[in-house]
TIDO-991551 format. One record per residue (C-alpha): x, y, z. Coordinates in steps of 0.05 Angstrom, whole numbers, plus 32768, in hexadecimal, padded with zeros to 4 digits. Layout:
TIDO-991551
REC     xx     yy     zz
REC      X      Y      Z
...
***
This chain:
TIDO-991551
REC     xx     yy     zz
REC   75CB   7E23   7BF4
REC   7615   7E31   7BE1
REC   7605   7E46   7BA1
REC   75D5   7E76   7BBC
REC   7616   7E8D   7BEE
REC   763C   7E99   7BAF
REC   7607   7EBE   7B84
REC   75FF   7EEC   7BC5
REC   764A   7EEB   7BCD
REC   7656   7F02   7B85
REC   7619   7F37   7B84
REC   763C   7F5E   7BC6
REC   7688   7F59   7B9F
REC   7668   7F77   7B67
REC   7640   7FB1   7B93
REC   7689   7FBA   7BB1
REC   76A9   7FC4   7B6F
REC   7672   7FEC   7B5E
REC   7676   8028   7B8F
REC   76C4   801D   7B8B
REC   76B7   8032   7B44
REC   768A   8067   7B4E
REC   76B6   808B   7B83
REC   76EF   8081   7B59
REC   76C9   809F   7B1D
REC   76EF   80EA   7B2B
REC   7734   80CB   7B24
REC   771F   80A8   7AE2
REC   770A   80E4   7AC0
REC   7739   8111   7A9B
REC   7750   814B   7ABD
REC   7723   818B   7AB4
REC   7747   81CD   7AAF
REC   7710   81F1   7AB9
REC   76FD   81CF   7B02
REC   771E   8207   7B24
REC   76ED   8234   7B17
REC   76B4   8214   7B2D
REC   76DA   8207   7B75
REC   76EA   8251   7B75
REC   76A7   826C   7B63
REC   7681   8231   7B9B
REC   76AC   8253   7BCB
REC   76A0   8294   7BC9
REC   7656   828A   7BC4
REC   7654   825D   7C02
REC   767D   829C   7C18
REC   7652   82CF   7BFC
REC   760E   82AB   7C0C
REC   761C   82A5   7C56
REC   763E   82E4   7C62
REC   75FE   830F   7C73
REC   75E2   82D3   7CA0
REC   762A   82DA   7CC8
REC   7624   8324   7CC6
REC   75D5   832B   7CE3
REC   75EF   82F8   7D1E
REC   7635   831D   7D2B
REC   760C   835F   7D32
REC   75D6   8342   7D52
REC   75EA   8363   7D99
REC   75EB   83A1   7D78
REC   75B3   839D   7D4E
REC   7592   838C   7D94
REC   75B3   83CA   7DB9
REC   758A   83F5   7D7D
REC   7546   83D0   7D89
REC   7552   83E9   7DD5
REC   755C   8436   7DB9
REC   75AA   8438   7DDD
REC   75EB   8435   7DC6
REC   761D   8410   7DED
REC   764A   8411   7DB3
REC   768F   840B   7DE4
REC   7668   83FE   7E23
REC   768F   83CF   7E58
REC   766F   83A5   7E88
REC   7680   83D4   7EBB
REC   765A   840A   7EA3
REC   761B   83E3   7E9E
REC   762B   83C8   7EEA
REC   7635   8410   7F06
REC   75ED   8421   7EE5
REC   75CA   83F1   7F12
REC   75F7   8401   7F50
REC   75FD   8429   7F8F
REC   7640   8444   7FAC
REC   764E   8423   7FF8
REC   7671   844A   8026
REC   76AA   8434   8019
REC   76B3   8445   7FD4
REC   769B   8402   7FB0
REC   765A   83EE   7F92
REC   7620   83C7   7FA1
REC   75EE   83B4   7F6F
REC   75B0   83C5   7F74
REC   758D   839A   7F4E
REC   75A4   8351   7F4E
REC   75A0   8355   7F01
REC   75C8   8342   7ECC
REC   75E0   836E   7E90
REC   75B7   834D   7E62
REC   7590   8369   7E1B
REC   753E   8366   7E20
REC   7540   8334   7DE5
REC   7570   82F8   7DEB
REC   759B   82FF   7DA7
REC   7575   82BB   7D94
REC   7541   82E8   7D74
REC   7569   82FD   7D45
REC   757E   82B9   7D42
REC   7534   82A5   7D2F
REC   752C   82E1   7D01
REC   7569   82CB   7CDD
REC   755A   8281   7CD0
REC   7510   8272   7CCF
REC   7508   8298   7C91
REC   7542   8267   7C79
REC   7522   8227   7C8C
REC   74E3   823E   7C67
REC   74FE   8250   7C2C
REC   752C   820F   7C28
REC   74EE   81E1   7C33
REC   74C8   81FA   7BFE
REC   7503   81FE   7BCF
REC   750C   81B2   7BD2
REC   74C9   81A9   7BB3
REC   74D8   81D0   7B76
REC   7503   81CD   7B3E
REC   7545   81EB   7B42
REC   753A   8236   7B20
REC   758A   8245   7B27
REC   7587   828B   7B0F
REC   7542   829A   7B20
REC   7556   8286   7B6C
REC   759B   829D   7B6B
REC   7587   82EC   7B52
REC   754C   82EB   7B93
REC   7586   82D5   7BBE
REC   75AF   8312   7BAC
REC   757E   8345   7BB4
REC   755D   8326   7BEE
REC   75A2   8332   7C0B
REC   75B4   837B   7BF8
REC   756C   837E   7C16
REC   7581   8366   7C4D
REC   75BA   8393   7C5A
REC   7592   83D6   7C45
REC   7561   83CC   7C73
REC   758A   83B9   7CB2
REC   75B4   83FC   7C9D
REC   7576   842D   7C98
REC   754A   840E   7CD0
REC   752D   843F   7D04
REC   74FD   8412   7D19
REC   74FA   83D0   7D37
REC   74D0   83A6   7D05
REC   74FB   83BE   7CCB
REC   7545   83A8   7CEF
REC   751B   8365   7CEF
REC   7503   8361   7CAA
REC   754A   836B   7C9B
REC   7564   8332   7CB1
REC   7527   830A   7C9A
REC   753E   8320   7C52
REC   757D   8312   7C64
REC   7566   82CC   7C7A
REC   7541   82B7   7C3D
REC   7573   82C8   7C0E
REC   75A6   82A0   7C3C
REC   7576   825E   7C3A
REC   7564   8266   7BF5
REC   75AF   8269   7BE3
REC   75C4   822E   7C0E
REC   758E   8201   7BEA
REC   759A   8213   7BA4
REC   75E2   8212   7BA7
REC   75E6   81CD   7BCB
REC   75B1   81B4   7B95
REC   75DF   81D2   7B60
REC   761F   81B0   7B7B
REC   7607   8168   7B67
REC   761A   8180   7B1C
REC   765E   8186   7B2F
REC   769F   8168   7B42
REC   7691   8153   7B8E
REC   76CF   817C   7BA4
REC   7697   81B9   7B98
REC   7675   819F   7BDB
REC   76BB   81B1   7C05
REC   76C1   81F3   7BE0
REC   7680   820A   7BEF
REC   7683   81EF   7C42
REC   76C6   821B   7C44
REC   76A6   8257   7C24
REC   766F   8255   7C53
REC   76A4   824D   7C8C
REC   76CC   828B   7C6B
REC   768A   82B5   7C68
REC   7685   82A0   7CBE
REC   76D2   82BA   7CC9
REC   76D2   82F9   7C95
REC   7685   8308   7CA7
REC   769F   8313   7CF7
REC   76D6   832D   7CE6
REC   76C4   8360   7CB8
REC   7688   8379   7CE8
REC   76B2   8373   7D1A
REC   76EE   8392   7CFB
REC   76C1   83CD   7CE0
REC   76A0   83E1   7D19
REC   76E7   83E0   7D43
REC   7705   8418   7D15
REC   76C9   843E   7D1F
REC   7690   8436   7CF5
REC   764C   842D   7D0B
REC   762B   83EA   7CFF
REC   75F7   840D   7CC3
REC   7635   8428   7CA8
REC   7656   83E4   7CAC
REC   7610   83C2   7C8D
REC   7617   83F2   7C4D
REC   7661   83E7   7C44
REC   7650   839D   7C41
REC   761E   83A1   7BFB
REC   765D   838F   7BD9
REC   7652   8345   7BE7
REC   7615   833D   7BBD
REC   7635   8352   7B85
REC   7674   831F   7B8C
REC   7639   82F3   7B95
REC   761D   8300   7B4D
REC   765E   8302   7B22
REC   7676   82C0   7B4C
REC   7631   829E   7B35
REC   762B   82C0   7AEB
REC   767C   82CE   7AD8
REC   76A3   8295   7B01
REC   767D   8258   7B0A
REC   766C   8220   7AC6
REC   762A   8215   7AC6
REC   7608   81D8   7AC1
REC   75CE   81C3   7A95
REC   759A   81AC   7ACC
REC   7563   819A   7AA0
REC   7579   814D   7A9A
REC   758C   8141   7AE3
REC   75CF   8134   7B04
REC   75F9   8113   7ACD
REC   762D   80D6   7AE7
REC   7679   80E2   7AEA
REC   767C   80AF   7AB1
REC   7643   80AC   7A83
REC   7669   807D   7A53
REC   766C   8042   7A8E
REC   7629   8058   7AA4
REC   760B   8042   7A61
REC   7633   8007   7A5C
REC   7618   7FE9   7AA4
REC   75D1   7FF7   7A93
REC   75DA   7FD8   7A4C
REC   75F5   7F97   7A6F
REC   75B8   7F98   7A95
REC   75D5   7FBC   7AD5
REC   7595   7FF0   7ADA
REC   7594   801D   7B15
REC   7572   7FFD   7B55
REC   7530   8017   7B73
REC   7560   8042   7BA7
REC   757F   8064   7B6F
REC   754F   807A   7B3E
REC   7531   80BE   7B39
REC   74FE   80E0   7B68
REC   74CA   80EC   7B33
REC   748D   8105   7B69
REC   747E   8127   7BAD
REC   7466   80E5   7BCC
REC   74A5   80C9   7BC2
REC   74D7   8109   7BD3
REC   74B2   8109   7C09
REC   74B1   80BC   7C15
REC   7501   80B9   7C0D
REC   7515   80EE   7C3F
REC   7512   80B6   7C7E
REC   754B   809E   7C57
REC   7576   80E1   7C64
REC   756C   80E7   7CA9
REC   75AB   80C4   7CB9
REC   75D1   8109   7CA6
REC   759C   8132   7CBA
REC   7592   811D   7D04
REC   75D4   812E   7D13
REC   75DD   8168   7CF6
REC   75A3   8182   7D16
REC   75BF   8179   7D54
REC   7603   8192   7D44
REC   75E5   81D0   7D31
REC   75AE   81D9   7D6A
REC   75E4   81CB   7D9B
REC   7616   81FF   7D87
REC   75E2   8236   7D74
REC   75C3   8234   7DB8
REC   760E   823D   7DD8
REC   760F   8279   7DA3
REC   75D3   829A   7DA2
REC   75BA   8289   7DEE
REC   75F7   828C   7E12
REC   763A   82B6   7DE9
REC   7615   82FA   7E0B
REC   760D   82E4   7E4F
REC   765D   82CD   7E56
REC   7680   830A   7E5F
REC   76C2   831E   7E8C
REC   76BC   8361   7EAB
REC   76F8   8389   7EAF
REC   7721   836E   7E76
REC   7738   838E   7E34
REC   76FC   837D   7E08
REC   76B4   839F   7E21
REC   7673   836F   7E1F
REC   765B   8387   7DD7
REC   76A6   8370   7DC2
REC   76AC   832F   7DEB
REC   766A   8317   7DC8
REC   768A   8329   7D7E
REC   76C8   8305   7D8E
REC   769E   82CA   7D9E
REC   7679   82CA   7D5C
REC   76BF   82D7   7D39
REC   76E4   829E   7D63
REC   76AB   8273   7D54
REC   76A9   8280   7D06
REC   7700   8275   7D06
REC   76EF   822D   7D1E
REC   76AB   8220   7CEC
REC   76E1   8234   7CB4
REC   7719   8208   7CC2
REC   76F1   81D8   7CD6
REC   76C1   81D3   7C8B
REC   770D   81E6   7C64
REC   772A   81A0   7C7E
REC   7707   816C   7C5D
REC   7730   815E   7C23
REC   775A   8149   7C60
REC   7735   8130   7C97
REC   76ED   810D   7C92
REC   76BE   80F5   7CC8
REC   768A   80C9   7CBC
REC   7668   80C4   7CFD
REC   7648   810D   7D01
REC   7625   80F6   7D3B
REC   766B   80FF   7D6F
REC   766B   8141   7D60
REC   7626   8153   7D72
REC   7630   8123   7DB8
REC   7677   8152   7DBE
REC   764C   8199   7DB0
REC   7620   817D   7DED
REC   764F   8181   7E1C
REC   7666   81C4   7E06
REC   761B   81D7   7E16
REC   7622   81C3   7E55
REC   765F   81E5   7E63
REC   7646   822D   7E46
REC   7604   8224   7E6D
REC   762B   821A   7EAF
REC   7659   824D   7E98
REC   761D   827D   7E89
REC   75FF   8278   7ECE
REC   763F   827A   7F05
REC   7673   829B   7ECC
REC   76A5   826C   7EE9
REC   76DA   826B   7EBA
REC   771C   828F   7ED0
REC   772E   82B1   7E88
REC   770A   82BC   7E45
REC   7748   829C   7E25
REC   7727   8257   7E3D
REC   76E8   826C   7E1C
REC   7709   8284   7DE0
REC   7725   823D   7DD8
REC   76E9   821C   7DE6
REC   76BB   824C   7DB3
REC   76F7   8230   7D7B
REC   76EF   81E8   7D8D
REC   7699   81EF   7D82
REC   76A5   820F   7D46
REC   76CE   81DA   7D30
REC   76A5   81A9   7D45
REC   7665   81D1   7D1D
REC   7689   81D7   7CDE
REC   769D   8194   7CE0
REC   7651   817A   7CDD
REC   763E   81A2   7CA9
REC   7678   8191   7C77
REC   767D   8145   7C87
REC   7635   8137   7C7C
REC   7631   815D   7C39
REC   766B   8136   7C25
REC   7656   80F4   7C33
REC   7613   8104   7C0B
REC   763F   8114   7BD0
REC   765D   80D3   7BCF
REC   7628   80AC   7BF1
REC   75E6   80C5   7BD7
REC   75D7   80AD   7B90
REC   75DA   80DB   7B5B
REC   7591   80D5   7B41
REC   7575   80F2   7B83
REC   75B5   8117   7BA4
REC   759C   8158   7B83
REC   755A   8153   7BB2
REC   7583   812F   7BEE
REC   75AD   816B   7BEF
REC   757A   81A3   7BF0
REC   7554   8178   7C2E
REC   758D   816E   7C58
REC   7599   81B9   7C4D
REC   7561   81C7   7C82
REC   7589   819B   7CBF
REC   75AA   81D5   7CD2
REC   7571   820E   7CCA
REC   7547   81D8   7CF9
REC   757E   81D4   7D26
REC   7589   822B   7D2C
REC   753D   822B   7D25
REC   7537   8203   7D6C
REC   757A   8226   7D8B
REC   755A   8261   7D7C
REC   7510   824E   7DA4
REC   7537   822C   7DD9
REC   7570   8263   7DDE
REC   753E   82A1   7DF6
REC   7513   8288   7E2D
REC   755C   826B   7E53
REC   757D   82AC   7E45
REC   753E   82D6   7E5F
REC   754F   829B   7E96
REC   7592   829F   7E9F
REC   758B   82F2   7EA2
REC   755D   82EB   7EDA
REC   7590   82C8   7F0E
REC   75B3   82E9   7F3F
REC   75F6   8310   7F2A
REC   7634   82E5   7F29
REC   7670   82F1   7F5C
REC   7694   8305   7F12
REC   7679   833E   7F09
REC   7671   8359   7F53
***
């Protein structure tokens, strides 16, 4: 019995030592002087891949105004109120109808058009070879088509077709670039995540800034065609490409050969997935990464696309449309900060972020119904906090996978887990539409009277 315990202890010690060797492989390898190219390229690719997606969500309020056939660019919330009111004898206004100034369609409708195609393409891409050049070329063409269709749309279905093209390109790009990252130094995950966070800030700020300078939403979309061009240059000129035909290679090939020569062959859970059945059976083992990330995105996008539009402050320095845009900007700033911090701070328990995000949902739901918060600056701080949680959930999930998932399965695991945020966002869009409409039908709160 004691001999068995001794063998078990030796096995455990050996496994721990092996894990430590794996984690230190990057430090033991010779310095890669060209690594900066991969890191910078992945930052730019993350920015360009998510840029169009962010712009479509930031522009959602303006797109919906166009669908309604009106242009309220610069209108204040008081103008909405006066249009639906009558003047009392004392010169004040009473609401003729107890209806809030809401879009006919929730921005959740734009969210669904912006995420369902991405979700579908991620599901399909996971089961096909990593044809990186064909995939990336398709992503770039779809991104350009999305901007052009939205810019020149004069009917509803063309607007939504443009959003859908952008979504397909972004979804395919995320699945492809995350899978391809398994062939590179693990730090490309942190630069990719930082780039996607940067897309949020730069995308939201550029759209908000250009429209504030007087450009129409359509002209702004045409200016943004430069982004797919930058993406192409980063992928084909800056990134050092890897041979994907052999699968991801171990960080120390000579050590790997030595281990196998000594009889330390790969264990069952470390072997490559050879057919569709094995791939499907492997998915439940990824739920530890997927479920917390789904919940984080479900809660935060329910806030962003179902409640942001309903949280507004009349009579301040920003109109309703401008408030919505700046909500999106601040959210993306929070995402960018947290996605750029994984090399400084790591959180293994992503489920804690999901719980905290649910607390945000409760607060913003009560705010949308009762409009009780005394200052927009409090809302600004809470939105920044919401973005920090969302970005932290994303980057820590994929950073953990880059370390914990066996190399032979990492490419597939990255592609499958990349659907998690899309699943959460899609569920948020479905929930946001009826919730938005229900709140719109409630009596007008005191802050708007």
